[in-house]
Every structure is written in C-alpha cells, then in structure tokens.
PDB file of the backbone (N, CA, C, O) and the ligand in Angstrom, with CONECT records:
HET     ZN  A 101       1
ATOM      1  N   MET A   1     -12.683  26.111  19.613  1.00  0.00           N
ATOM      2  CA  MET A   1     -11.748  25.633  18.406  1.00  0.00           C
ATOM      3  C   MET A   1     -10.375  25.085  18.959  1.00  0.00           C
ATOM      4  O   MET A   1      -9.762  24.160  18.425  1.00  0.00           O
ATOM      5  N   ARG A   2     -10.023  25.659  19.919  1.00  0.00           N
ATOM      6  CA  ARG A   2      -8.792  25.111  20.545  1.00  0.00           C
ATOM      7  C   ARG A   2      -9.014  23.709  21.225  1.00  0.00           C
ATOM      8  O   ARG A   2      -8.157  22.825  21.242  1.00  0.00           O
ATOM      9  N   ASP A   3     -10.264  23.611  21.779  1.00  0.00           N
ATOM     10  CA  ASP A   3     -10.650  22.372  22.438  1.00  0.00           C
ATOM     11  C   ASP A   3     -10.666  21.301  21.446  1.00  0.00           C
ATOM     12  O   ASP A   3     -10.250  20.174  21.715  1.00  0.00           O
ATOM     13  N   LEU A   4     -11.186  21.660  20.187  1.00  0.00           N
ATOM     14  CA  LEU A   4     -11.313  20.735  18.985  1.00  0.00           C
ATOM     15  C   LEU A   4      -9.990  20.226  18.730  1.00  0.00           C
ATOM     16  O   LEU A   4      -9.823  19.010  18.645  1.00  0.00           O
ATOM     17  N   LEU A   5      -9.052  21.016  18.601  1.00  0.00           N
ATOM     18  CA  LEU A   5      -7.606  20.811  18.142  1.00  0.00           C
ATOM     19  C   LEU A   5      -7.108  19.838  19.244  1.00  0.00           C
ATOM     20  O   LEU A   5      -6.630  18.741  18.954  1.00  0.00           O
ATOM     21  N   PHE A   6      -7.237  20.280  20.516  1.00  0.00           N
ATOM     22  CA  PHE A   6      -6.681  19.352  21.548  1.00  0.00           C
ATOM     23  C   PHE A   6      -7.233  17.962  21.611  1.00  0.00           C
ATOM     24  O   PHE A   6      -6.494  17.014  21.876  1.00  0.00           O
ATOM     25  N   ALA A   7      -8.539  17.812  21.369  1.00  0.00           N
ATOM     26  CA  ALA A   7      -9.194  16.515  21.284  1.00  0.00           C
ATOM     27  C   ALA A   7      -8.639  15.754  20.195  1.00  0.00           C
ATOM     28  O   ALA A   7      -8.309  14.581  20.369  1.00  0.00           O
ATOM     29  N   THR A   8      -8.508  16.345  19.059  1.00  0.00           N
ATOM     30  CA  THR A   8      -7.922  15.798  17.835  1.00  0.00           C
ATOM     31  C   THR A   8      -6.511  15.287  18.035  1.00  0.00           C
ATOM     32  O   THR A   8      -6.132  14.249  17.492  1.00  0.00           O
ATOM     33  N   MET A   9      -5.774  15.984  18.780  1.00  0.00           N
ATOM     34  CA  MET A   9      -4.328  15.543  19.181  1.00  0.00           C
ATOM     35  C   MET A   9      -4.416  14.369  20.031  1.00  0.00           C
ATOM     36  O   MET A   9      -3.742  13.365  19.798  1.00  0.00           O
ATOM     37  N   ILE A  10      -5.194  14.452  20.977  1.00  0.00           N
ATOM     38  CA  ILE A  10      -5.220  13.388  21.934  1.00  0.00           C
ATOM     39  C   ILE A  10      -5.669  12.074  21.225  1.00  0.00           C
ATOM     40  O   ILE A  10      -5.176  10.985  21.522  1.00  0.00           O
ATOM     41  N   LEU A  11      -6.689  12.242  20.213  1.00  0.00           N
ATOM     42  CA  LEU A  11      -7.088  11.141  19.464  1.00  0.00           C
ATOM     43  C   LEU A  11      -5.996  10.508  18.732  1.00  0.00           C
ATOM     44  O   LEU A  11      -5.770   9.301  18.820  1.00  0.00           O
ATOM     45  N   VAL A  12      -5.258  11.379  17.949  1.00  0.00           N
ATOM     46  CA  VAL A  12      -4.087  11.004  17.190  1.00  0.00           C
ATOM     47  C   VAL A  12      -2.979  10.233  17.940  1.00  0.00           C
ATOM     48  O   VAL A  12      -2.392   9.237  17.515  1.00  0.00           O
ATOM     49  N   VAL A  13      -2.786  10.846  19.118  1.00  0.00           N
ATOM     50  CA  VAL A  13      -1.781  10.174  19.935  1.00  0.00           C
ATOM     51  C   VAL A  13      -2.240   8.823  20.429  1.00  0.00           C
ATOM     52  O   VAL A  13      -1.457   7.873  20.397  1.00  0.00           O
ATOM     53  N   LEU A  14      -3.492   8.689  20.892  1.00  0.00           N
ATOM     54  CA  LEU A  14      -4.094   7.479  21.316  1.00  0.00           C
ATOM     55  C   LEU A  14      -4.122   6.394  20.279  1.00  0.00           C
ATOM     56  O   LEU A  14      -3.874   5.219  20.551  1.00  0.00           O
ATOM     57  N   SER A  15      -4.424   6.818  19.113  1.00  0.00           N
ATOM     58  CA  SER A  15      -4.409   5.840  17.985  1.00  0.00           C
ATOM     59  C   SER A  15      -3.073   5.334  17.626  1.00  0.00           C
ATOM     60  O   SER A  15      -2.934   4.158  17.288  1.00  0.00           O
ATOM     61  N   VAL A  16      -2.062   6.174  17.681  1.00  0.00           N
ATOM     62  CA  VAL A  16      -0.660   5.816  17.429  1.00  0.00           C
ATOM     63  C   VAL A  16      -0.272   4.662  18.559  1.00  0.00           C
ATOM     64  O   VAL A  16       0.157   3.547  18.263  1.00  0.00           O
ATOM     65  N   LEU A  17      -0.483   5.095  19.779  1.00  0.00           N
ATOM     66  CA  LEU A  17      -0.153   4.182  20.872  1.00  0.00           C
ATOM     67  C   LEU A  17      -0.806   2.805  20.642  1.00  0.00           C
ATOM     68  O   LEU A  17      -0.221   1.736  20.810  1.00  0.00           O
ATOM     69  N   TRP A  18      -2.102   2.951  20.235  1.00  0.00           N
ATOM     70  CA  TRP A  18      -2.881   1.576  20.088  1.00  0.00           C
ATOM     71  C   TRP A  18      -2.218   0.897  18.942  1.00  0.00           C
ATOM     72  O   TRP A  18      -2.005  -0.306  19.092  1.00  0.00           O
ATOM     73  N   ILE A  19      -1.873   1.423  17.886  1.00  0.00           N
ATOM     74  CA  ILE A  19      -1.238   0.706  16.692  1.00  0.00           C
ATOM     75  C   ILE A  19       0.026   0.042  17.164  1.00  0.00           C
ATOM     76  O   ILE A  19       0.219  -1.143  16.893  1.00  0.00           O
ATOM     77  N   ILE A  20       0.922   0.763  17.875  1.00  0.00           N
ATOM     78  CA  ILE A  20       2.222   0.310  18.368  1.00  0.00           C
ATOM     79  C   ILE A  20       1.937  -0.794  19.354  1.00  0.00           C
ATOM     80  O   ILE A  20       2.536  -1.864  19.237  1.00  0.00           O
ATOM     81  N   ALA A  21       1.075  -0.603  20.301  1.00  0.00           N
ATOM     82  CA  ALA A  21       0.764  -1.620  21.234  1.00  0.00           C
ATOM     83  C   ALA A  21       0.273  -2.945  20.526  1.00  0.00           C
ATOM     84  O   ALA A  21       0.754  -4.048  20.784  1.00  0.00           O
ATOM     85  N   ARG A  22      -0.697  -2.730  19.641  1.00  0.00           N
ATOM     86  CA  ARG A  22      -1.248  -3.933  18.938  1.00  0.00           C
ATOM     87  C   ARG A  22      -0.256  -4.533  18.151  1.00  0.00           C
ATOM     88  O   ARG A  22      -0.342  -5.755  18.033  1.00  0.00           O
ATOM     89  N   ALA A  23       0.740  -3.911  17.541  1.00  0.00           N
ATOM     90  CA  ALA A  23       1.833  -4.620  16.719  1.00  0.00           C
ATOM     91  C   ALA A  23       2.694  -5.450  17.641  1.00  0.00           C
ATOM     92  O   ALA A  23       3.100  -6.569  17.328  1.00  0.00           O
ATOM     93  N   ILE A  24       2.962  -4.840  18.823  1.00  0.00           N
ATOM     94  CA  ILE A  24       3.840  -5.582  19.929  1.00  0.00           C
ATOM     95  C   ILE A  24       3.126  -6.808  20.355  1.00  0.00           C
ATOM     96  O   ILE A  24       3.725  -7.883  20.336  1.00  0.00           O
ATOM     97  N   ILE A  25       1.889  -6.728  20.738  1.00  0.00           N
ATOM     98  CA  ILE A  25       1.143  -7.944  21.198  1.00  0.00           C
ATOM     99  C   ILE A  25       0.884  -8.939  20.123  1.00  0.00           C
ATOM    100  O   ILE A  25       0.868 -10.133  20.419  1.00  0.00           O
ATOM    101  N   LEU A  26       0.688  -8.566  18.950  1.00  0.00           N
ATOM    102  CA  LEU A  26       0.390  -9.462  17.887  1.00  0.00           C
ATOM    103  C   LEU A  26       1.750 -10.069  17.400  1.00  0.00           C
ATOM    104  O   LEU A  26       1.707 -11.186  16.885  1.00  0.00           O
ATOM    105  N   ARG A  27       2.773  -9.524  17.502  1.00  0.00           N
ATOM    106  CA  ARG A  27       3.982 -10.018  17.046  1.00  0.00           C
ATOM    107  C   ARG A  27       4.626 -11.025  17.960  1.00  0.00           C
ATOM    108  O   ARG A  27       5.360 -11.924  17.550  1.00  0.00           O
ATOM    109  N   GLY A  28       4.274 -10.800  19.380  1.00  0.00           N
ATOM    110  CA  GLY A  28       4.673 -11.754  20.319  1.00  0.00           C
ATOM    111  C   GLY A  28       3.857 -12.949  20.377  1.00  0.00           C
ATOM    112  O   GLY A  28       4.268 -13.947  20.970  1.00  0.00           O
ATOM    113  N   LYS A  29       2.775 -12.917  19.826  1.00  0.00           N
ATOM    114  CA  LYS A  29       1.953 -14.149  19.731  1.00  0.00           C
ATOM    115  C   LYS A  29       2.327 -15.231  18.787  1.00  0.00           C
ATOM    116  O   LYS A  29       2.357 -14.930  17.594  1.00  0.00           O
ATOM    117  N   CYS A  30       2.627 -16.487  19.154  1.00  0.00           N
ATOM    118  CA  CYS A  30       3.080 -17.432  18.300  1.00  0.00           C
ATOM    119  C   CYS A  30       1.912 -17.893  17.258  1.00  0.00           C
ATOM    120  O   CYS A  30       0.721 -17.692  17.500  1.00  0.00           O
ATOM    121  N   LEU A  31       2.326 -18.457  16.214  1.00  0.00           N
ATOM    122  CA  LEU A  31       1.282 -18.708  15.286  1.00  0.00           C
ATOM    123  C   LEU A  31       0.949 -20.391  15.454  1.00  0.00           C
ATOM    124  O   LEU A  31       1.792 -21.234  15.762  1.00  0.00           O
ATOM    125  N   ASP A  32      -0.266 -20.610  15.214  1.00  0.00           N
ATOM    126  CA  ASP A  32      -0.619 -21.971  15.529  1.00  0.00           C
ATOM    127  C   ASP A  32      -0.424 -22.856  14.058  1.00  0.00           C
ATOM    128  O   ASP A  32      -0.204 -22.315  12.975  1.00  0.00           O
ATOM    129  N   ASP A  33      -0.533 -24.086  14.236  1.00  0.00           N
ATOM    130  CA  ASP A  33      -0.278 -24.850  13.055  1.00  0.00           C
ATOM    131  C   ASP A  33      -1.027 -24.559  11.756  1.00  0.00           C
ATOM    132  O   ASP A  33      -0.525 -24.633  10.635  1.00  0.00           O
ATOM    133  N   GLU A  34      -2.458 -24.172  12.075  1.00  0.00           N
ATOM    134  CA  GLU A  34      -3.264 -23.756  11.007  1.00  0.00           C
ATOM    135  C   GLU A  34      -2.787 -22.463  10.253  1.00  0.00           C
ATOM    136  O   GLU A  34      -2.890 -22.300   9.037  1.00  0.00           O
ATOM    137  N   GLU A  35      -2.361 -21.749  10.964  1.00  0.00           N
ATOM    138  CA  GLU A  35      -1.988 -20.319  10.381  1.00  0.00           C
ATOM    139  C   GLU A  35      -0.716 -20.582   9.734  1.00  0.00           C
ATOM    140  O   GLU A  35      -0.561 -20.091   8.616  1.00  0.00           O
ATOM    141  N   ILE A  36       0.291 -21.321  10.280  1.00  0.00           N
ATOM    142  CA  ILE A  36       1.563 -21.683   9.569  1.00  0.00           C
ATOM    143  C   ILE A  36       1.204 -22.364   8.217  1.00  0.00           C
ATOM    144  O   ILE A  36       1.621 -21.914   7.149  1.00  0.00           O
ATOM    145  N   ARG A  37       0.500 -23.347   8.296  1.00  0.00           N
ATOM    146  CA  ARG A  37       0.078 -24.154   7.051  1.00  0.00           C
ATOM    147  C   ARG A  37      -0.407 -23.257   5.997  1.00  0.00           C
ATOM    148  O   ARG A  37       0.090 -23.272   4.870  1.00  0.00           O
ATOM    149  N   ALA A  38      -1.375 -22.469   6.338  1.00  0.00           N
ATOM    150  CA  ALA A  38      -2.027 -21.434   5.304  1.00  0.00           C
ATOM    151  C   ALA A  38      -1.072 -20.549   4.808  1.00  0.00           C
ATOM    152  O   ALA A  38      -1.181 -20.177   3.640  1.00  0.00           O
ATOM    153  N   PHE A  39      -0.065 -20.110   5.569  1.00  0.00           N
ATOM    154  CA  PHE A  39       1.152 -19.311   5.124  1.00  0.00           C
ATOM    155  C   PHE A  39       1.999 -20.013   4.217  1.00  0.00           C
ATOM    156  O   PHE A  39       2.388 -19.486   3.175  1.00  0.00           O
ATOM    157  N   VAL A  40       2.300 -21.141   4.546  1.00  0.00           N
ATOM    158  CA  VAL A  40       3.313 -22.000   3.684  1.00  0.00           C
ATOM    159  C   VAL A  40       2.682 -22.206   2.337  1.00  0.00           C
ATOM    160  O   VAL A  40       3.303 -22.226   1.274  1.00  0.00           O
ATOM    161  N   ARG A  41       1.374 -22.357   2.488  1.00  0.00           N
ATOM    162  CA  ARG A  41       0.746 -22.982   1.120  1.00  0.00           C
ATOM    163  C   ARG A  41       0.199 -21.667   0.387  1.00  0.00           C
ATOM    164  O   ARG A  41      -0.603 -21.768  -0.541  1.00  0.00           O
ATOM    165  N   GLY A  42       0.654 -20.464   0.831  1.00  0.00           N
ATOM    166  CA  GLY A  42       0.258 -19.323  -0.031  1.00  0.00           C
ATOM    167  C   GLY A  42      -1.223 -18.875   0.044  1.00  0.00           C
ATOM    168  O   GLY A  42      -1.710 -18.182  -0.849  1.00  0.00           O
ATOM    169  N   LYS A  43      -1.958 -19.298   1.164  1.00  0.00           N
ATOM    170  CA  LYS A  43      -3.446 -19.058   1.320  1.00  0.00           C
ATOM    171  C   LYS A  43      -3.552 -17.624   1.841  1.00  0.00           C
ATOM    172  O   LYS A  43      -4.640 -17.053   1.765  1.00  0.00           O
ATOM    173  N   ILE A  44      -2.438 -16.978   2.392  1.00  0.00           N
ATOM    174  CA  ILE A  44      -2.769 -15.721   3.022  1.00  0.00           C
ATOM    175  C   ILE A  44      -2.377 -14.567   1.945  1.00  0.00           C
ATOM    176  O   ILE A  44      -1.326 -14.593   1.305  1.00  0.00           O
ATOM    177  N   ASP A  45      -3.334 -13.581   1.833  1.00  0.00           N
ATOM    178  CA  ASP A  45      -3.135 -12.423   0.971  1.00  0.00           C
ATOM    179  C   ASP A  45      -1.745 -11.831   1.241  1.00  0.00           C
ATOM    180  O   ASP A  45      -1.500 -11.599   2.425  1.00  0.00           O
ATOM    181  N   GLY A  46      -0.829 -11.559   0.368  1.00  0.00           N
ATOM    182  CA  GLY A  46       0.558 -11.013   0.652  1.00  0.00           C
ATOM    183  C   GLY A  46       0.472  -9.484   1.030  1.00  0.00           C
ATOM    184  O   GLY A  46       1.429  -8.858   1.486  1.00  0.00           O
ATOM    185  N   SER A  47      -0.740  -8.964   0.800  1.00  0.00           N
ATOM    186  CA  SER A  47      -0.840  -7.483   1.038  1.00  0.00           C
ATOM    187  C   SER A  47      -1.657  -7.330   2.373  1.00  0.00           C
ATOM    188  O   SER A  47      -1.931  -6.197   2.770  1.00  0.00           O
ATOM    189  N   SER A  48      -2.024  -8.369   3.027  1.00  0.00           N
ATOM    190  CA  SER A  48      -2.930  -8.264   4.125  1.00  0.00           C
ATOM    191  C   SER A  48      -2.067  -7.928   5.279  1.00  0.00           C
ATOM    192  O   SER A  48      -0.851  -8.070   5.151  1.00  0.00           O
ATOM    193  N   SER A  49      -2.556  -7.506   6.372  1.00  0.00           N
ATOM    194  CA  SER A  49      -1.848  -7.122   7.677  1.00  0.00           C
ATOM    195  C   SER A  49      -1.641  -8.459   8.344  1.00  0.00           C
ATOM    196  O   SER A  49      -0.672  -8.593   9.091  1.00  0.00           O
ATOM    197  N   GLU A  50      -2.487  -9.476   8.132  1.00  0.00           N
ATOM    198  CA  GLU A  50      -2.258 -10.757   8.668  1.00  0.00           C
ATOM    199  C   GLU A  50      -0.962 -11.412   8.136  1.00  0.00           C
ATOM    200  O   GLU A  50      -0.232 -12.013   8.923  1.00  0.00           O
ATOM    201  N   TYR A  51      -0.677 -11.321   6.924  1.00  0.00           N
ATOM    202  CA  TYR A  51       0.365 -11.601   6.250  1.00  0.00           C
ATOM    203  C   TYR A  51       1.661 -11.041   6.808  1.00  0.00           C
ATOM    204  O   TYR A  51       2.628 -11.741   7.111  1.00  0.00           O
ATOM    205  N   GLN A  52       1.594  -9.614   6.928  1.00  0.00           N
ATOM    206  CA  GLN A  52       2.756  -8.864   7.459  1.00  0.00           C
ATOM    207  C   GLN A  52       3.092  -9.487   8.847  1.00  0.00           C
ATOM    208  O   GLN A  52       4.224  -9.858   9.156  1.00  0.00           O
ATOM    209  N   ARG A  53       1.997  -9.564   9.655  1.00  0.00           N
ATOM    210  CA  ARG A  53       2.267 -10.161  11.078  1.00  0.00           C
ATOM    211  C   ARG A  53       2.940 -11.519  11.002  1.00  0.00           C
ATOM    212  O   ARG A  53       3.910 -11.752  11.722  1.00  0.00           O
ATOM    213  N   MET A  54       2.488 -12.378  10.199  1.00  0.00           N
ATOM    214  CA  MET A  54       3.070 -13.703  10.230  1.00  0.00           C
ATOM    215  C   MET A  54       4.443 -13.532   9.560  1.00  0.00           C
ATOM    216  O   MET A  54       5.344 -14.192  10.077  1.00  0.00           O
ATOM    217  N   ALA A  55       4.732 -12.847   8.615  1.00  0.00           N
ATOM    218  CA  ALA A  55       6.031 -12.839   8.061  1.00  0.00           C
ATOM    219  C   ALA A  55       7.051 -12.135   8.974  1.00  0.00           C
ATOM    220  O   ALA A  55       8.216 -12.531   9.032  1.00  0.00           O
ATOM    221  N   SER A  56       6.604 -11.096   9.682  1.00  0.00           N
ATOM    222  CA  SER A  56       7.492 -10.556  10.638  1.00  0.00           C
ATOM    223  C   SER A  56       7.788 -11.582  11.957  1.00  0.00           C
ATOM    224  O   SER A  56       8.866 -11.656  12.546  1.00  0.00           O
ATOM    225  N   HIS A  57       6.721 -12.253  12.231  1.00  0.00           N
ATOM    226  CA  HIS A  57       6.830 -13.136  13.408  1.00  0.00           C
ATOM    227  C   HIS A  57       7.754 -14.176  13.114  1.00  0.00           C
ATOM    228  O   HIS A  57       8.695 -14.418  13.870  1.00  0.00           O
ATOM    229  N   LEU A  58       7.517 -14.900  11.907  1.00  0.00           N
ATOM    230  CA  LEU A  58       8.350 -15.861  11.493  1.00  0.00           C
ATOM    231  C   LEU A  58       9.830 -15.587  11.180  1.00  0.00           C
ATOM    232  O   LEU A  58      10.678 -16.476  11.102  1.00  0.00           O
ATOM    233  N   GLY A  59      10.057 -14.295  11.009  1.00  0.00           N
ATOM    234  CA  GLY A  59      11.523 -13.759  10.736  1.00  0.00           C
ATOM    235  C   GLY A  59      12.122 -13.685  12.014  1.00  0.00           C
ATOM    236  O   GLY A  59      13.350 -13.773  12.039  1.00  0.00           O
ATOM    237  N   THR A  60      11.482 -13.535  13.138  1.00  0.00           N
ATOM    238  CA  THR A  60      12.029 -13.516  14.490  1.00  0.00           C
ATOM    239  C   THR A  60      11.969 -14.700  15.538  1.00  0.00           C
ATOM    240  O   THR A  60      12.787 -14.817  16.450  1.00  0.00           O
ATOM    241  N   CYS A  61      10.953 -15.537  15.319  1.00  0.00           N
ATOM    242  CA  CYS A  61      10.668 -16.505  16.203  1.00  0.00           C
ATOM    243  C   CYS A  61      11.185 -17.992  15.691  1.00  0.00           C
ATOM    244  O   CYS A  61      10.776 -18.533  14.664  1.00  0.00           O
ATOM    245  N   GLU A  62      12.097 -18.512  16.541  1.00  0.00           N
ATOM    246  CA  GLU A  62      12.782 -19.703  16.021  1.00  0.00           C
ATOM    247  C   GLU A  62      11.974 -20.824  16.186  1.00  0.00           C
ATOM    248  O   GLU A  62      12.220 -21.785  15.457  1.00  0.00           O
ATOM    249  N   LYS A  63      10.908 -20.923  17.123  1.00  0.00           N
ATOM    250  CA  LYS A  63      10.021 -21.941  17.323  1.00  0.00           C
ATOM    251  C   LYS A  63       9.036 -22.031  16.139  1.00  0.00           C
ATOM    252  O   LYS A  63       8.745 -23.151  15.717  1.00  0.00           O
ATOM    253  N   CYS A  64       8.572 -21.074  15.650  1.00  0.00           N
ATOM    254  CA  CYS A  64       7.626 -20.941  14.470  1.00  0.00           C
ATOM    255  C   CYS A  64       8.250 -21.410  13.306  1.00  0.00           C
ATOM    256  O   CYS A  64       7.740 -22.216  12.528  1.00  0.00           O
ATOM    257  N   GLN A  65       9.617 -20.780  13.167  1.00  0.00           N
ATOM    258  CA  GLN A  65      10.402 -21.192  11.923  1.00  0.00           C
ATOM    259  C   GLN A  65      10.567 -22.822  11.975  1.00  0.00           C
ATOM    260  O   GLN A  65      10.349 -23.468  10.950  1.00  0.00           O
ATOM    261  N   GLU A  66      10.909 -23.391  13.037  1.00  0.00           N
ATOM    262  CA  GLU A  66      10.959 -24.730  13.163  1.00  0.00           C
ATOM    263  C   GLU A  66       9.657 -25.564  12.833  1.00  0.00           C
ATOM    264  O   GLU A  66       9.638 -26.616  12.194  1.00  0.00           O
ATOM    265  N   GLN A  67       8.623 -24.937  13.356  1.00  0.00           N
ATOM    266  CA  GLN A  67       7.280 -25.371  13.083  1.00  0.00           C
ATOM    267  C   GLN A  67       6.913 -25.391  11.495  1.00  0.00           C
ATOM    268  O   GLN A  67       6.320 -26.310  10.930  1.00  0.00           O
ATOM    269  N   MET A  68       7.356 -24.267  10.931  1.00  0.00           N
ATOM    270  CA  MET A  68       7.258 -24.029   9.493  1.00  0.00           C
ATOM    271  C   MET A  68       7.917 -25.142   8.845  1.00  0.00           C
ATOM    272  O   MET A  68       7.267 -25.884   8.110  1.00  0.00           O
ATOM    273  N   ARG A  69       9.275 -25.341   9.075  1.00  0.00           N
ATOM    274  CA  ARG A  69       9.964 -26.452   8.402  1.00  0.00           C
ATOM    275  C   ARG A  69       9.264 -27.636   8.470  1.00  0.00           C
ATOM    276  O   ARG A  69       9.080 -28.283   7.439  1.00  0.00           O
ATOM    277  N   MET A  70       8.809 -28.049   9.632  1.00  0.00           N
ATOM    278  CA  MET A  70       8.173 -29.333   9.968  1.00  0.00           C
ATOM    279  C   MET A  70       6.942 -29.499   8.884  1.00  0.00           C
ATOM    280  O   MET A  70       6.800 -30.527   8.222  1.00  0.00           O
ATOM    281  N   ILE A  71       6.169 -28.484   8.797  1.00  0.00           N
ATOM    282  CA  ILE A  71       5.014 -28.443   7.896  1.00  0.00           C
ATOM    283  C   ILE A  71       5.369 -28.551   6.449  1.00  0.00           C
ATOM    284  O   ILE A  71       4.710 -29.196   5.634  1.00  0.00           O
ATOM    285  N   GLN A  72       6.467 -27.869   6.182  1.00  0.00           N
ATOM    286  CA  GLN A  72       6.923 -27.882   4.589  1.00  0.00           C
ATOM    287  C   GLN A  72       7.569 -29.352   4.333  1.00  0.00           C
ATOM    288  O   GLN A  72       7.282 -29.975   3.311  1.00  0.00           O
ATOM    289  N   PHE A  73       8.293 -29.780   5.132  1.00  0.00           N
ATOM    290  CA  PHE A  73       8.975 -31.007   4.798  1.00  0.00           C
ATOM    291  C   PHE A  73       8.523 -32.316   5.514  1.00  0.00           C
ATOM    292  O   PHE A  73       9.022 -33.413   5.261  1.00  0.00           O
ATOM    293  N   GLY A  74       7.467 -32.094   6.495  1.00  0.00           N
ATOM    294  CA  GLY A  74       6.791 -33.267   6.953  1.00  0.00           C
ATOM    295  C   GLY A  74       7.658 -33.878   7.985  1.00  0.00           C
ATOM    296  O   GLY A  74       7.226 -34.910   8.499  1.00  0.00           O
ATOM    297  N   LYS A  75       8.811 -33.426   8.383  1.00  0.00           N
ATOM    298  CA  LYS A  75       9.614 -33.998   9.543  1.00  0.00           C
ATOM    299  C   LYS A  75      10.410 -33.033  10.115  1.00  0.00           C
ATOM    300  O   LYS A  75      10.822 -32.087   9.443  1.00  0.00           O
ATOM    301  N   PRO A  76      10.728 -33.194  11.532  1.00  0.00           N
ATOM    302  CA  PRO A  76      11.629 -32.328  12.115  1.00  0.00           C
ATOM    303  C   PRO A  76      13.046 -32.218  11.638  1.00  0.00           C
ATOM    304  O   PRO A  76      13.439 -33.238  11.072  1.00  0.00           O
ATOM    305  N   LEU A  77      13.797 -31.369  11.711  1.00  0.00           N
ATOM    306  CA  LEU A  77      15.168 -31.174  11.524  1.00  0.00           C
ATOM    307  C   LEU A  77      16.025 -32.056  12.410  1.00  0.00           C
ATOM    308  O   LEU A  77      16.402 -31.496  13.439  1.00  0.00           O
ATOM    309  N   ASP A  78      16.367 -33.150  12.263  1.00  0.00           N
ATOM    310  CA  ASP A  78      17.175 -33.906  13.332  1.00  0.00           C
ATOM    311  C   ASP A  78      18.414 -34.368  12.862  1.00  0.00           C
ATOM    312  O   ASP A  78      18.816 -35.418  13.362  1.00  0.00           O
ATOM    313  N   GLU A  79      19.129 -33.806  11.988  1.00  0.00           N
ATOM    314  CA  GLU A  79      20.450 -34.024  11.624  1.00  0.00           C
ATOM    315  C   GLU A  79      21.499 -34.058  12.693  1.00  0.00           C
ATOM    316  O   GLU A  79      22.444 -34.847  12.696  1.00  0.00           O
ATOM    317  N   HIS A  80      21.262 -33.146  13.599  1.00  0.00           N
ATOM    318  CA  HIS A  80      22.191 -33.117  14.660  1.00  0.00           C
ATOM    319  C   HIS A  80      22.060 -34.302  15.698  1.00  0.00           C
ATOM    320  O   HIS A  80      22.918 -34.530  16.550  1.00  0.00           O
ATOM    321  N   LEU A  81      20.876 -35.046  15.538  1.00  0.00           N
ATOM    322  CA  LEU A  81      20.818 -36.219  16.389  1.00  0.00           C
ATOM    323  C   LEU A  81      21.284 -37.427  15.700  1.00  0.00           C
ATOM    324  O   LEU A  81      21.513 -38.429  16.377  1.00  0.00           O
ATOM    325  N   VAL A  82      21.449 -37.444  14.432  1.00  0.00           N
ATOM    326  CA  VAL A  82      21.953 -38.509  13.507  1.00  0.00           C
ATOM    327  C   VAL A  82      23.475 -38.714  13.778  1.00  0.00           C
ATOM    328  O   VAL A  82      24.025 -39.815  13.764  1.00  0.00           O
ATOM    329  N   GLU A  83      24.118 -37.464  14.038  1.00  0.00           N
ATOM    330  CA  GLU A  83      25.523 -37.576  14.225  1.00  0.00           C
ATOM    331  C   GLU A  83      26.100 -38.463  15.370  1.00  0.00           C
ATOM    332  O   GLU A  83      27.245 -38.912  15.336  1.00  0.00           O
ATOM    333  N   GLU A  84      25.196 -38.684  16.411  1.00  0.00           N
ATOM    334  CA  GLU A  84      25.794 -39.402  17.521  1.00  0.00           C
ATOM    335  C   GLU A  84      25.942 -40.859  17.250  1.00  0.00           C
ATOM    336  O   GLU A  84      26.435 -41.599  18.102  1.00  0.00           O
TER     337      GLU A  84
HETATM  338 ZN    ZN A 101       6.533 -17.993  17.381  1.00  0.00          ZN2+
END
C-alpha cells in the first residue's frame, strides 16, 4: 500500500514538472506567420491551450508583437524612420 502511495506521488511530481517544462518550452517558441494570422483573425478557440500559449507569448515577445502589427495593418511600423 505504501509503495502504491509512493508511486502515485512520483507520478504527480513528474507530471507537474512536465507541465511546467512544457509551458516554458512552448512559451519560448516564437509563433510563425500562419499562427499569428490565425490568432489575429480569431480562428483560434479562445478557451484552447493553443490560444493561451499564443496570448501569453504575444504578451511578452516584442518580435511577435511587431509581426502581429504587420499582419494586422499590412505594413511595418516605420514612423521612427520617417522623422529623419
Ligand atoms: Zn515570439
């Protein structure tokens, strides 16, 4: 009985570690154009884990935010270049 409890605990710890590791790996990965396009056009289910990943990544990654603006407005933000 104690062995079963121990095995269950190990399993719980491992699955928690797996979830954390997976979240870190997925969040670190940049979105590609297709993913951002689908996100912008509302093609991703808002309750899906995919949406959660994209939303949290877009919240922290400037590169993907820039990419999203380009897809939304069809051109890069280049106001800072115009001033010269
Ligand atoms: Zn990114």
